[in-house]
N, C-alpha and C positions, 0 to 999 in steps of 0.2 A: 783243483779244489782249494778254496781259500780257507785257511784255518785261523780263527781269531785267536789272538794272544790273550793272556790272562787279564791285562789291563782293559782291553777292548770288551771282553766278556763281562768284567765288573761294571763298566759304564753301561753296557747294554742292559744288564740285570737291574741296575739302579734306576735307569730311566724307564724301563718297562714297568717296574713296580710303581713308580710315581705316576706314569701315564694311566695305568689301570686303576689305581686307587684315587687319584686326584683329578686327572684330566678327563677321563672317560665319563664320570658322573655329570660333568658340566657341558659335555659336547652338544647335547640336544638343545639346551637352553641357549648356548652361544650361537648356534646355528639359527634357531627360531627368532632370536632377538637381534641377530646380526651384531652381536656384542663383542667388543674387544676383550680377549681373555686375560685381563690384567693379573688375576690371581695365578694363572698358569705361568706367566712370564716371571712374576715375582718369585714363585716357588723354584723355577728353574735357575733363576739368578742366585738365589740362596744356596742352591746345590752346586754352583760353579759351572753349570752347563753353558751359560751364555758366553763364557770365555774359554771354552776348551781348546779353541784354535789359536789362542793368544799366548805369547811367551810369558814365562814367570816374571820377567822384568817388569811387565805391565799389569801383573796381578792374575794372569791366566794360568792354565795348566799345560799348555803347549802339547796337545795331543794330535794324532795324525788325521789324515783325510778320511780314512775308513771309519774312524770313531765318530766323526761328524755325521757321516751317512747313517750309522747305526742309531744315533740319537734321533735323526729326522724320521727314520723308518718306524721306530717305536712310538713316536708321537703321532705320526700319520695313521697308524693303525686305529687310533681312537679319535683323533681330532686333527683333520688336515689343516684347519685354520692355524692352530698352534704350531704345527710343523713348518708351515711356510713362513711364518713370522721368524722363527728361529733360523731357517734356511737363508732368508734374505739378510738377516743380521750377520750370519757367518760370511756371506758373500762380501758384504761391505767391509767387514773387519779384515778379510783376506786381501782386498784391494789396498787398504791403507797399510797393511803389514808389508806388502810387496812393493808398493809404489810411493808410499808416503815418506816425507822427510822425518828426521828425528823428532822435530818439534811437533809435527802432526801425529806421530805415533804416541808421543808422550801425553798429548792432550786427549786423543780420541779412543785409544785402546783401553785405558783404564775405565773410561765411560762405558765402553762396550761390555766389559766384564761386569759392570754394575747394572747391566740390563738396559742401558739407554740405546735405543734402536737406531740403526743406520738404514738408509734407503738408497737404491741404485736407480738413477733417473736418466734413462736413455730414450724410451718410447715417447713419441709425439703423435698428434692426430694424423699427420701425414708421413710419419716415419716409424713404422712398426718393424716388420721384417726387413725393410730397406733402410738401413742406418744412414745411407747416403742422402736420404731425403730430409735430414735434420734441418730445422729452421732456427732453433734457438741460437742467438749470437752473443758473443762476448767481445766487446770493443775495448781496446786498451785506452786508458785515460791516465796519463802520468804513470805512477807506479801501481795503479789499480786497473780493474776491469769492470765494465758496466755490462750486465747481462740482462737480456730481454728475450722472453719466449715462454712457452708453456709445455709442460710434460704431462702425459696422461697415463692412466692405468699403473700408477706407481704404488707398489706394495710397501708396507711399513710407512705409509704416508697418510695421515688423517688426523682427526681431532685428538686421538690419544697416542698416535704413533709418529715416530720420526724425530730424532734428536739432531741428526746430521745427515746431509745428502751429498752423494757423489753425483754431480751434474755434468753431463757431456754437452759441450756447446761449440759452435763454430768460431774459431778465431781467425781463420783464413777461408772464407767461403769458396774461393777459387779452387782450393786443393781438396776440400771435403775429406774423404776417407784417407787420402794420401798426405797426411800431416796437417790437415786443416782443422782438426778437432782437438779440443783440450778438455781435460777433466778438472773440475773444481770441487773442493770439499767445503760445503757451506753449512753454517749453523742454522737451525730452525728460526732463531730470533734475529737473523740478519735482516736489516731493513730492505724492503723490496721483495722479500720472499714471502709468499702466502700460500695457504692450502685452499684449493678450489673445491669443486664438487667431489663428494665421496660417493663412490658407485654402489648401487644396489644390485648385488650379484646373485647369480644362480646358485653358486656353491662357494666354498671357503668363505662363508659369510662373516666369520669372526675376524678375518684379516682385513684391515682397512686399506682400501685401494682408492687413491684420490688423484686429482690434478695437482700439479705443483706449478705455481705461477710466479714468474720472475719479471718484475717491472722496475726497470732502472736499478737493478740489484747490484750494488757496488761491493766488490770484494777486493782484497789486496792480492798482490802477487804471491803472498804466502799461502793462499788458498789453492794454488795449482798443485795437482797431483802429478808426479813425474815431471815431465818437461812440456813446454808449449808444443802442441802438435802430437802429443802422445795419446790423445783422447780416444781415437779409434782402437789403438792397441790395447788400452786399458779396458775399453768396452768389451773387446773380444776375450781378454783374460777373465773379465767378470762373467761373461756368458759361458765360458768353459766350466768354471766352478758352479755357476748357477744351474747349468744343465745337469750336472751330476747331482746337485741338491734336489732339483725337481724330479729327476729320475728316482731318487731315494724316497721322495714323497709319494710318487706313484707306486713304488714297491710296497710302502707302508699301507696305503689305501687298499691295494690288492690283497695284501696279507690279512688285513682286518675283514675284508669282504669274504675271502675264502674261509676263514675261521667261522664267520657267522653262517655261511652257507652249509658247512659241514655240521655245525651244531643244530641248525634247523632241520637238515635232512635226517639226522638221527632221531630227532624228537617228533617230527611231523609224521603221523600215520595216515595212510590211505589204503583202502581195500585190505585192512587187517594187518598191515606191516609198515615199518618205517619206509619213507620214500628213498632213503639211502640204499635200500635193497634193490632198487630199480636200476637195471643196467644203463639205461639212457642217462640217468642223473649221475651214475658213477663215471660215465665217460665225460660228462661235463666237468666233474671234479678233477678228473685226470688231466684234461686239457688246461684247466685253470691252474692247477699246481705246476704243470710243466712250464707254462708261460711265465708264471711267477718266478720259478727257480732260474730260468734263463735271464729274466730281467735283473734279478738280484745279482747274478754272477757278472753281468755286464757293468752294473754299478760298482761292484767290488773291484773289477779290473780297472775301470776308469779312475777310481779313488787311488788305487795302488800306483798307477802310472803317474798321476799328479803328485803323489807323495814323493816319488823318485825324481821329480823334475823333468819328466819326459813330455814330449808333445802329446797332448791328450785330446786335441780338438775333435778328431774323428771318432775316437772311442766314446768321448762324452756325448757326441751327437747320436751315436748308435744307442748308447744307454738311455738317453732321453727319449729318442724315437720309440724304441722297443718297450721301455717301461711305461710310457704314456699310453701306447696302444694296448699293452697288456692290462693296465689298470682299468681301461674302459671295457675291455673284453671280459675281464674277471667280474667286475661289478655288475655288468649286464647279465651274465649268466647267474650270478649270485642272487640278483633280484628275480630272475626267472624261476630259480629253485624255490624261492619264497612264495611264488605265485601271487595271488591278489594281495596277500599281506605285505609283500615286498614293496608294493606301490603306496602303502600307507605310511604316514609319518610316525606311526607307533614303533616301527622297526628302523634300526640304524642304517640298514642297507639302502634305504631311500636317500639318506643324506650322503652316504658314500658314493652312490651312483652319480649324484650331482657334483660332488667334490672332485671325482675322478676326471670329469670332462675337461677341466681346464688344463690338465697335465699334457694334453695334446696341442695346447695353444701357447701358453706363456713360456718365456725363455727361448722363443723360436718355435714356430709351428712344426708339426710333423713334416710338412712339405719342405720347410727350410732345412730341417735336419737331413732330409734326403738329398737336398742340393749340396750340403756340406760333405756328406758321405760320398756321394757320386763323384764329386770333384776330386777327392782323394783317390778313389778307385781308378779314375781315368788317368790320373798322374802316376799311379803306382804301376800300372801294367802296360 
């Protein structure tokens, strides 16, 4: 059993209160209008939440992995769009913190604390689950690199989002994943970088997800994260952290859905008594609560392992797989408990149901997580 320390409990309480009082009232409008939640991000920035993973040297508060998860969970309970924006922002800051040069850290980490969002750019039209299918190329030209290609489905990338981008590109097409990829840290205003189509999504509609287009985009060697050839390794480090973050988002959505289902079941009367008195619905709630608790503990374990610097790839995949599946299961039953009302946009559960579905897809589909987990199991026994 994981016991939160006092600092973690304090942050959890602060973010929960902010989420309930400020974020929740806007969630329906944000979803309906597919509107970037600028006021939520501004409020979280003022509270210091956008920099909780960043050292004090750069203006952050340098808190642990589990604290990040707690923040994402509390936000996702009421607005999954806001939660995923913060999650991706943390992911990019973590990559810069672990792989960036002193100059890169000094430039970008204070920006992150100020709420200037980062984006992680790996996925391409032909390279989603298969990172080896990458086509974006970076060709050396003197001391610079010229990058051409297109990324798709990039979170924190749109008309209002994305101050800096971690872009994975091929520097040696022959090697591909075995040292042929390099990560570049590129500013939004860099010539040759542009934002393409912004997607009209089923869920998480307040999070801008767009194409990133690179056309003869010239960057200096100073833009390289880590070393030339480290791109695939950096991508995998990013995915480990990203999977824990998306698992946290899934736990938050499921928590919000379970809470809504219990509230409705207590209030809704049929045949002269609340539907919560019906054994069939009680068993639904028991299954929902059990899966949610299991998902939460997997997230906590993954965060704890990562905090201690241990190999987290398998547990992060387990957490992401189980939490994503649990979020879809819980929101589905929560909608069923609401009956016909759950299908109507008057109730938040309809939005939660749509928001949950993506957690089985991004940062690696459930099928990819099973590949990662099974590979470890086969090697272990």
